[in-house]
C-alpha positions in Angstrom: -16.7 -15.1 -6.7 -14.8 -12.4 -8.5 -12.4 -13.6 -11.2 -8.9 -12.3 -11.9 -8.3 -11.3 -15.5 -5.3 -10.5 -17.6 -5.7 -9.5 -21.3 -3.5 -7.7 -23.8 -0.6 -7.9 -26.2 3.1 -7.9 -25.7 6.4 -8.5 -27.7 5.7 -12.2 -27.7 2.2 -12.0 -29.3 2.3 -8.8 -31.5 4.7 -6.9 -33.6 5.8 -3.4 -32.7 3.5 -2.0 -35.5 0.5 -3.2 -33.5 1.8 -2.4 -30.1 2.4 1.2 -30.9 -1.2 1.6 -32.2 -2.5 0.2 -28.9 -0.1 2.1 -26.6 -1.5 4.7 -24.2 0.2 8.0 -23.3 0.3 9.0 -19.7 -2.5 11.5 -20.1 -4.7 8.9 -21.9 -4.5 6.3 -19.2 -6.8 8.0 -16.8 -9.7 8.2 -19.2 -8.9 4.7 -20.4 -9.2 3.2 -16.9 -12.6 4.8 -16.3 -13.8 3.9 -19.8 -12.7 0.2 -19.5 -14.2 -0.2 -16.1 -17.6 0.9 -17.4 -17.7 -0.6 -20.9 -16.2 -3.9 -20.0 -18.2 -4.1 -16.7 -15.0 -4.6 -14.6 -15.0 -4.4 -10.8 -11.4 -3.3 -10.7 -8.9 -2.5 -13.5 -5.3 -1.3 -14.2 -3.4 -0.8 -17.5 0.3 -1.5 -18.0 1.5 0.3 -21.2 5.2 0.1 -22.0 7.4 -0.3 -25.1 6.9 -4.1 -25.0 3.3 -4.5 -23.7 -0.2 -3.1 -23.4 -1.9 -5.3 -20.8 -5.1 -4.9 -18.7 -5.3 -6.5 -15.3 -8.8 -6.7 -13.8 -11.3 -8.2 -11.4 -14.4 -9.3 -13.2 -17.6 -11.3 -12.5 -16.6 -13.7 -15.3 -13.1 -13.5 -16.8 -14.0 -15.1 -20.1 -17.0 -12.9 -20.8 -15.3 -9.7 -19.6 -12.1 -10.6 -21.4 -14.1 -10.3 -24.7 -15.5 -7.0 -23.6 -12.0 -5.7 -22.8 -10.9 -6.5 -26.3 -13.9 -4.8 -27.8 -13.3 -1.7 -25.6 -9.6 -1.6 -26.5 -10.5 -1.9 -30.2 -12.9 1.0 -29.9 -10.6 3.2 -27.8 -7.5 2.8 -30.1 -9.2 2.4 -33.4 -7.8 -1.1 -34.1 -10.1 -3.6 -35.8 -11.3 -6.2 -33.4 -10.5 -9.1 -35.7 -6.9 -7.9 -36.0 -6.6 -7.4 -32.3 -7.9 -10.9 -31.5 -5.2 -12.5 -33.7 -2.4 -11.1 -31.4 -4.1 -10.9 -28.0 -4.0 -13.3 -25.0 -6.8 -13.6 -22.5 -6.1 -15.4 -19.2 -8.2 -15.9 -16.1 -7.9 -17.0 -12.5 -4.6 -18.8 -11.8 -3.3 -18.3 -15.3 -3.9 -14.6 -15.0 -2.2 -14.5 -11.6 0.8 -16.4 -12.9 1.2 -13.9 -15.8 1.0 -10.9 -13.6 3.5 -12.2 -11.1 5.9 -13.2 -14.0 5.6 -9.7 -15.6 6.4 -8.0 -12.3 9.4 -10.3 -11.8 10.7 -9.6 -15.3 10.3 -13.2 -16.4 8.1 -12.1 -19.3 10.3 -9.3 -20.4 12.2 -9.2 -23.7 15.3 -9.0 -21.5 14.7 -11.4 -18.6 15.9 -9.9 -15.4 15.8 -6.2 -16.5 14.7 -3.9 -13.6 12.6 -1.4 -15.5 9.4 -3.4 -15.7 8.8 -3.6 -11.9 8.9 0.2 -11.7 6.5 0.4 -14.7 4.0 -2.0 -13.1 4.2 -0.1 -9.8 3.5 3.2 -11.6 0.5 1.6 -13.4 -0.8 0.2 -10.1 -0.4 3.5 -8.3 -2.2 5.4 -11.1 -5.1 3.0 -10.9 -5.2 3.5 -7.1 -5.3 7.2 -7.5 -8.1 6.9 -10.0 -10.1 4.6 -7.7 -10.1 1.6 -10.0 -8.3 -0.8 -7.6 -10.1 -2.9 -5.0 -9.2 -5.7 -2.7 -8.4 -8.3 -5.3 -6.0 -6.3 -7.4 -4.5 -4.8 -4.3 -3.7 -8.2 -2.9 -2.6 -9.6 -6.2 -0.2 -6.8 -7.0 1.2 -6.5 -3.5 2.0 -10.3 -3.6 3.5 -9.9 -7.1 5.8 -7.1 -6.0 6.9 -9.2 -3.0 7.6 -12.1 -5.4 9.6 -9.8 -7.7 11.7 -8.6 -4.7 12.4 -12.2 -3.8 13.5 -13.0 -7.3 16.0 -10.2 -7.3 17.4 -11.0 -3.9 17.2 -14.8 -3.8 18.4 -15.5 -7.4 21.1 -14.3 -9.7 18.6 -13.6 -12.5 19.4 -9.9 -12.6 23.2 -10.4 -12.5 24.6 -10.1 -16.0 21.2 -9.2 -17.3 21.0 -6.9 -20.3 18.6 -4.1 -20.7 17.0 -2.9 -23.9 19.3 0.2 -24.1 22.4 -2.0 -23.4 21.3 -4.4 -26.2 20.9 -1.5 -28.5 24.5 -0.5 -27.8 25.7 -4.1 -28.2 24.1 -4.1 -31.6 26.0 -0.9 -32.5 29.2 -2.6 -31.4 28.5 -5.6 -33.6 28.2 -3.3 -36.6 31.0 -0.7 -35.9 33.4 -3.0 -34.0 35.1 -0.6 -31.5 33.0 2.4 -30.7 36.0 4.6 -30.0 35.9 7.5 -32.4 32.1 7.2 -33.1 29.7 10.1 -32.4 26.4 9.2 -30.8 23.1 11.1 -30.6 20.4 10.5 -27.9 17.0 11.7 -29.0 15.0 11.9 -25.7 16.3 12.2 -22.1 14.2 9.7 -20.1 15.3 6.5 -18.3 16.0 4.6 -21.4 18.1 7.4 -22.9 20.0 7.6 -19.6 20.9 3.9 -19.7 21.8 4.1 -23.4 24.1 7.0 -22.7 25.8 5.2 -19.8 26.4 2.1 -22.0 27.7 4.3 -24.9 30.1 6.1 -22.6 31.3 2.8 -21.2 31.8 1.6 -24.8 34.2 4.4 -25.5 32.1 6.6 -27.8 34.0 9.8 -28.5 31.1 12.2 -28.1 27.5 11.9 -27.0 25.0 14.6 -27.8 21.5 14.8 -26.2 18.5 16.4 -28.0 15.3 16.6 -26.0 12.2 18.8 -26.1 12.7 19.8 -22.5 16.0 21.7 -22.3 16.4 21.2 -18.5 16.2 17.4 -18.8 18.4 17.3 -21.8 21.1 19.4 -20.0 20.8 17.2 -16.9 21.4 14.0 -18.8 24.2 15.5 -20.9 26.0 16.6 -17.7 25.5 13.1 -16.1 27.1 11.2 -19.0 29.7 13.8 -19.8 28.1 14.7 -23.1 26.8 17.9 -24.7 23.2 19.2 -25.0 21.6 20.6 -28.1 18.3 22.3 -28.6 15.4 20.4 -30.1 15.4 22.6 -33.2 19.0 21.5 -33.9 17.9 17.8 -34.4 18.5 17.9 -38.1 22.0 19.3 -37.7 22.9 16.8 -35.1 21.7 13.9 -37.3 24.1 15.1 -39.9 27.0 14.7 -37.4 26.1 11.4 -35.6 27.2 7.9 -36.5 24.9 6.2 -33.9 21.4 7.5 -33.1 19.3 6.1 -30.2 15.7 7.4 -30.0 13.5 6.9 -26.9 11.0 9.8 -26.7 7.4 9.6 -25.5 6.1 11.1 -28.7 2.9 9.6 -30.2 4.2 10.5 -33.7 7.5 9.9 -35.4 10.1 12.6 -34.7 12.3 11.5 -37.6 10.5 11.0 -40.9 11.6 10.2 -44.4 11.8 13.8 -45.6 13.9 14.9 -42.6 16.3 12.0 -43.1 16.4 12.5 -46.8 17.8 16.0 -46.3 20.2 14.7 -43.6 21.6 12.0 -45.9 22.1 14.5 -48.7 24.2 16.6 -46.4 26.1 13.5 -45.2 27.1 12.7 -48.8 26.5 9.0 -48.6 28.0 8.5 -45.1 26.0 5.7 -43.5 23.9 6.3 -40.4 22.9 3.7 -37.8 19.6 4.3 -35.9 18.1 2.3 -33.1 14.5 3.1 -32.2 13.6 1.7 -28.8 10.5 3.8 -28.4 6.9 2.6 -28.7 5.2 4.3 -30.5 8.2 4.4 -32.8 10.2 7.6 -33.1 11.5 6.8 -36.6 9.2 6.4 -39.6 10.0 2.9 -41.1 9.9 4.6 -44.5 13.5 5.9 -43.9 14.8 2.4 -44.7 14.1 3.1 -48.3 17.0 5.6 -48.2 20.4 4.4 -49.1 23.0 4.0 -46.3 20.2 4.3 -43.6 20.3 1.3 -41.2 17.3 1.3 -38.9 16.6 -1.2 -36.1 13.5 -1.2 -33.8 12.9 -2.8 -30.5 11.8 -6.1 -32.0 15.0 -6.4 -34.0 17.0 -6.7 -30.8 15.5 -10.0 -29.7 18.3 -12.2 -31.2 20.9 -10.6 -28.9 18.5 -10.9 -26.0 18.0 -14.6 -26.5 21.8 -15.1 -26.5 22.0 -13.3 -23.2 19.3 -15.4 -21.6 20.8 -18.8 -22.6 23.7 -18.1 -20.3 21.4 -17.5 -17.4 18.9 -20.3 -17.9 19.5 -22.0 -14.6 18.8 -18.8 -12.7 15.7 -18.2 -14.7 14.5 -21.7 -13.7 15.1 -20.9 -10.1 13.2 -17.7 -10.5 10.3 -19.5 -12.2 10.0 -21.9 -9.3 10.0 -19.2 -6.7 7.3 -17.2 -8.5 5.0 -20.2 -8.9 5.2 -20.8 -5.2 4.1 -17.2 -4.6 1.3 -17.6 -7.1 0.1 -20.7 -5.4 -0.2 -18.8 -2.1 -2.1 -16.0 -3.7 -4.5 -18.4 -5.4 -5.1 -20.1 -2.1 -6.0 -16.8 -0.6 -8.3 -16.0 -3.5 -10.1 -19.3 -3.2 -10.6 -18.6 0.5 -12.6 -15.5 -0.5 -15.1 -17.7 -2.2 -15.7 -20.3 0.6 -15.2 -17.9 3.6 -18.6 -16.3 3.2 -20.2 -19.7 2.6 -18.8 -21.2 5.8 -19.9 -18.1 7.7 -23.4 -18.5 6.3 -23.4 -22.2 7.1 -22.4 -21.6 10.7 -25.1 -18.8 11.0 -27.8 -21.2 9.6 -26.8 -23.9 12.2 -27.0 -21.4 15.0 -30.3 -20.1 13.8 -31.8 -23.6 13.7 -30.7 -24.4 17.2 -32.0 -21.1 18.6 -35.3 -21.5 16.8 -35.8 -25.1 18.1 -34.8 -24.1 21.7 -37.3 -21.2 21.5 -40.0 -23.5 20.3 -39.4 -25.9 23.1 -39.0 -23.2 25.8 -42.4 -23.9 27.3 -41.7 -27.6 27.8 -38.5 -26.8 29.7 -40.1 -24.9 32.5 -39.8 -27.7 35.0 -36.1 -28.1 34.5 -33.3 -26.6 36.5 -31.1 -23.9 34.8 -28.3 -26.5 34.7 -30.5 -28.9 32.8 -31.6 -26.3 30.4 -28.0 -25.3 29.8 -27.1 -29.0 29.2 -29.8 -29.2 26.5 -28.5 -26.1 24.8 -25.0 -27.4 24.8 -26.2 -30.8 23.3 -28.2 -29.0 20.6 -25.3 -26.8 19.6 -22.9 -29.8 19.7 -25.1 -31.8 17.3 -25.3 -28.9 14.9 -21.5 -28.4 15.0 -20.8 -32.0 14.4 -23.2 -32.2 11.4 -21.6 -29.1 9.9 -18.0 -30.0 10.6 -17.6 -32.3 7.6 -18.9 -29.9 4.9 -16.9 -27.0 6.4 -13.7 -29.0 6.6 -14.2 -30.1 2.9 -14.7 -26.5 1.9 -11.6 -25.4 3.6 -9.6 -28.2 2.1 -10.9 -27.3 -1.4 -10.0 -23.7 -0.9 -6.4 -24.6 0.2 -6.0 -26.9 -2.8 -5.3 -29.9 -0.6 -4.5 -33.1 -2.4 -7.5 -35.2 -2.9 -9.9 -32.4 -2.1 -13.0 -31.8 -4.3 -12.9 -29.0 -6.8 -13.6 -25.7 -4.8 -16.2 -24.0 -7.1 -18.2 -27.2 -7.6 -18.3 -28.1 -4.0 -19.1 -24.6 -2.9 -22.0 -24.5 -5.3 -23.3 -27.8 -4.1 -23.2 -26.8 -0.5 -24.9 -23.5 -1.2 -27.6 -25.3 -3.1 -28.2 -28.1 -0.6 -28.4 -25.8 2.4 -30.3 -23.0 0.5 -27.8 -20.4 1.6 -27.7 -16.8 0.6 -24.3 -15.1 1.2 -22.9 -11.6 1.5 -19.4 -12.2 0.1 -17.7 -8.9 1.0 -19.1 -8.7 4.5 -17.6 -12.1 5.4 -14.3 -12.1 3.7 -12.1 -10.4 6.3 -13.5 -12.4 9.2 -13.0 -15.7 7.4 -9.5 -15.0 6.2 -8.4 -14.0 9.7 -10.0 -17.0 11.4 -7.7 -19.8 12.8 -9.3 -22.4 10.5 -7.7 -20.9 7.4 -4.5 -19.4 8.8 -2.5 -21.7 6.6 -3.9 -20.2 3.5 -2.3 -16.8 4.2 1.1 -16.1 2.4 4.1 -16.6 4.7 5.9 -13.2 5.3 
């Protein structure tokens, strides 16, 4: 049976300094998917790389063994020492892996619980893996079920109502420092989704002027028009830094776009006027060395967690409801996954029973010559009935184990015992669909 695997780092297990070293750019993900599938011996694989997490979801012949290989592969791909990586990495298999994936998609593992961005990011990662041909039946079913669970969380609970987002928390931090934002000038470095949200919150907060600086002029101009701000060329970044009170950076650059030398010149021109920078990008846009400069106040994405926790405390009841809903969906997926393991075994057991009956009837065919067709048919029915009754109990036990029924034996142990006792050889993939669609296991299917 193929195991489900989830392995990686996130804002709960690793600091931003490590997350940015492991992060993949969009162009790097394609090669990484193919590389991981081969080096870690994975049947299926996808990678979720965001500002808060770099996680690998996979189907593997052994989640524990392949989890170690994924870590080694990530270490080699990103140039991070394996020992350092192991200190901050989680490795989860089977039901624990499914629970993690479902919770990530439903935004229950996000820094800002209830934020909507992560679902889109996981969908993008899944679709990329599909295009690259690294998704098969297990990840397809798992992620489709996780997306359905996430939709239910958003429609059946209030977890998203009143939820902050990382950009809104960044603006809230600015408000706590400046008080009223009226009269402040803000600079957005980058023009993606995070910058868009930050711009909207800054505008709602009463910021006097918002300037957008982006490498792509078209996107910068579009965002500036949307939030009622102004656009400046990328080569004007230093000049705009001299003018701004609040700077929010969220580019996709793999290297800092604001370093110590640049900000040193900026601060000299500002003549001691303080500057407030919030870097919500991973990898980081602002070199941490700028904090050595006087009157420079820099916050990265990990610094926002205090405000985030305050936000979550007010919505703890809704978070608990969402947790319960997700775990119910996980249980249905796990039941389906277990059915994949016993389905081929039941099919093989039935085939063996039919084969024995047919062989015995063929052996006795000569002795049945004097009987009428009706009598021969009665003997055939009797033989098949005996075989079915003998096999009924082990097949029922296998189905109960697969469904997780109370009091049922452990699925993998029972399946192994049956396979060994009856000397069965099974073709797992050939029998999965037929078994899952059969009436005997209809209750294992998730309810629409």
